[in-house]
C-alpha positions in Angstrom: 0.0 0.0 0.0 1.0 3.6 -0.2 0.4 6.2 2.5 1.5 9.7 1.7 5.2 9.6 0.8 6.2 6.0 1.4 5.2 2.6 0.1 4.4 0.0 2.7 4.7 -3.8 2.7 4.9 -6.4 5.3 5.5 -10.1 5.9 4.7 -12.3 8.9 7.6 -10.7 10.8 8.9 -7.6 8.9 7.5 -4.2 7.9 9.0 -2.0 5.2 8.1 1.6 5.0 9.9 3.3 2.2 13.5 2.0 2.2 13.4 1.1 5.9 12.9 -2.7 6.4 12.8 -3.8 10.1 11.1 -6.4 12.2 7.5 -5.6 13.1 8.5 -5.8 16.8 11.1 -3.1 16.3 8.5 -0.8 14.6 6.1 -1.4 17.5 8.7 0.4 19.8 8.6 3.5 17.7 6.7 5.6 20.3 9.3 5.5 23.0 12.1 8.1 23.4 14.6 5.8 21.7 12.1 4.8 19.0 11.2 8.4 18.2 14.9 9.3 17.9 15.4 6.3 15.6 12.4 7.4 13.4 13.5 11.1 13.4 16.9 10.1 12.1 15.4 8.3 9.1 14.1 11.4 7.2 13.1 15.0 8.0 9.4 14.1 7.6 9.5 10.6 9.1 8.5 11.4 12.7 5.5 13.5 11.6 4.5 10.7 9.2 4.8 8.2 12.1 2.7 10.3 14.4 -0.1 10.4 11.9 0.1 6.9 10.4 2.3 4.3 12.1 -0.3 3.3 14.7 -2.8 2.8 11.9 -0.4 0.7 9.9 0.4 -1.5 12.9 -3.3 -1.9 13.6 -3.9 -3.0 10.0 -1.1 -5.6 10.4 -2.8 -6.8 13.6 -6.2 -7.1 11.8 -4.7 -8.7 8.7 -1.5 -10.6 9.7 0.6 -12.2 7.0 0.8 -15.9 6.9 4.4 -17.2 7.4 5.8 -19.1 4.4 4.9 -22.8 4.6 2.1 -22.3 7.0 -0.6 -23.8 4.8 1.4 -26.9 4.0 1.9 -27.6 7.7 -1.7 -26.9 8.7 -3.7 -28.4 5.8 -3.0 -32.1 6.6 
């Protein structure tokens, strides 16, 4: 999907926003002092974007989690 400036994609355990690809768990820590500094250092507009959109993106992932590779093969027997 695309929200504002950056394209977004995710797997069962990673989230990519623009050129930044990190674990979903790491992205979930964005709204802490260290996380906000990490986001701010990505791009001049990144923290403002995160304040407006990152909680929504993470909620969408929670509502629509990706299936890990091989999940269907293991669970369809």
